C-alpha positions in Angstrom: 81.2 114.9 52.0 82.8 117.6 54.0 84.4 116.9 57.3 82.2 115.7 60.1 81.3 118.6 62.4 82.1 116.9 65.7 82.1 120.2 67.5 78.3 120.5 66.8 77.6 116.9 67.8 74.7 116.1 70.2 74.2 113.1 72.4 70.6 111.8 72.3 68.9 108.5 73.0 72.2 106.6 73.3 73.5 107.9 70.0 75.8 110.7 68.9 74.3 112.8 66.2 77.2 114.2 64.0 76.2 116.8 61.4 78.0 117.6 58.2 77.6 119.7 55.2 75.9 117.6 52.6 76.1 120.2 49.8 74.9 123.6 48.7 72.0 124.7 46.5 71.8 128.3 45.3 74.4 129.2 47.9 72.2 127.6 50.7 74.1 125.1 52.9 72.3 121.7 53.2 73.1 119.6 56.3 72.9 115.9 56.9 74.1 113.7 59.7 75.7 110.5 60.8 75.2 108.5 63.9 77.3 106.6 66.4 75.6 104.2 68.8 76.8 103.5 72.4 76.2 99.9 71.5 78.9 100.1 68.9 78.7 97.5 66.1 75.8 95.9 67.9 73.6 99.0 67.4 71.3 99.0 64.4 72.0 102.7 63.7 75.8 102.6 64.4 77.7 104.5 61.7 74.6 105.1 59.6 74.2 108.2 57.5 70.9 110.0 57.7 68.5 107.1 58.4 65.6 109.6 58.5 66.3 110.5 54.8 65.7 114.2 55.5 67.9 117.2 55.2 68.0 120.7 56.6 69.4 124.1 55.9 70.6 124.7 59.5 72.5 122.8 62.1 69.6 123.0 64.6 67.2 121.8 61.9 69.3 118.6 61.1 69.7 117.9 64.9 65.9 118.2 65.3 65.3 115.8 62.5 67.8 113.3 63.9 66.4 113.5 67.4 62.8 113.0 66.2 64.0 109.9 64.2 65.8 108.5 67.3 62.7 109.0 69.5 61.0 106.4 67.5 63.8 104.2 66.2 66.5 104.1 68.9 67.6 100.6 69.9 69.4 101.8 73.0 67.9 101.5 76.4 70.5 103.3 78.5 70.0 106.1 81.0 73.7 107.2 81.0 75.3 109.5 78.5 78.0 107.3 76.9 79.2 110.3 74.9 79.4 112.7 77.8 83.2 113.0 77.8 83.8 113.9 74.2 86.3 116.4 72.8 87.4 117.7 69.4 91.0 118.2 68.7 92.4 119.2 65.3 88.9 118.2 63.9 89.2 114.7 65.4 86.5 113.3 67.7 87.8 111.8 71.0 85.5 110.0 73.3 87.0 109.1 76.7 85.4 106.2 78.6 86.0 104.9 82.1 85.5 101.4 83.3 86.6 99.9 86.7 88.8 103.0 87.4 90.7 102.8 84.1 90.3 105.1 81.1 90.4 104.4 77.4 89.2 106.2 74.3 87.6 106.1 70.9 89.2 108.3 68.2 87.5 109.2 65.0 89.3 111.2 62.2 87.6 114.3 60.6 86.2 112.7 57.5 85.1 109.2 58.4 83.6 107.2 61.3 86.5 104.7 61.6 87.8 104.3 65.2 91.5 104.7 65.2 92.0 104.2 69.0 95.0 102.2 70.2 94.2 99.5 72.8 95.7 101.4 75.7 94.5 102.0 79.3 95.2 105.0 81.4 94.9 105.8 85.2 93.2 109.2 84.6 91.3 111.0 82.0 94.0 113.7 81.8 96.7 111.1 81.0 94.5 109.7 78.3 93.9 113.1 76.7 97.5 114.1 77.0 98.6 110.9 75.2 96.1 111.5 72.4 97.1 115.1 72.0 100.8 114.2 71.8 100.1 111.7 69.1 98.0 114.2 67.0 100.5 117.0 67.6 103.3 114.9 66.1 101.3 114.8 62.8 100.3 118.4 62.7 102.4 121.6 62.4 99.7 123.9 63.8 97.6 122.2 66.5 94.4 124.0 67.5 93.4 123.0 71.0 89.8 122.4 71.9 90.4 119.9 74.7 90.2 120.8 78.4 
């Protein structure tokens, strides 16, 4: 599997649809996707790869397939966008969350859906993002910023 294309992810029906290049056939790129659920490990579709079992030759095509599948199979009944504050930095996915005036985050590396976040609370979203960026910059000689 190639890296997860977090920068093309779409939040839909309480899930984050994350496309990736599944492979190539006759120089044609084939896309698949993985899901995160706002319910975390309690979600039936959390961290699943392509539960629809279909593939596409475009990013829009695979997003459409995933959205159609979620319309019928989503187990989330939320009206808020849990994944609204998401960022990519050095191909990592960062999701910043707020609860009772405190901020925390989920951090997923480029090639797998394993949350690497430290159990740390912040007073502002900016402090949270700055702390994450500093940690990732320590491990990378050439950071490419995509965070606000």
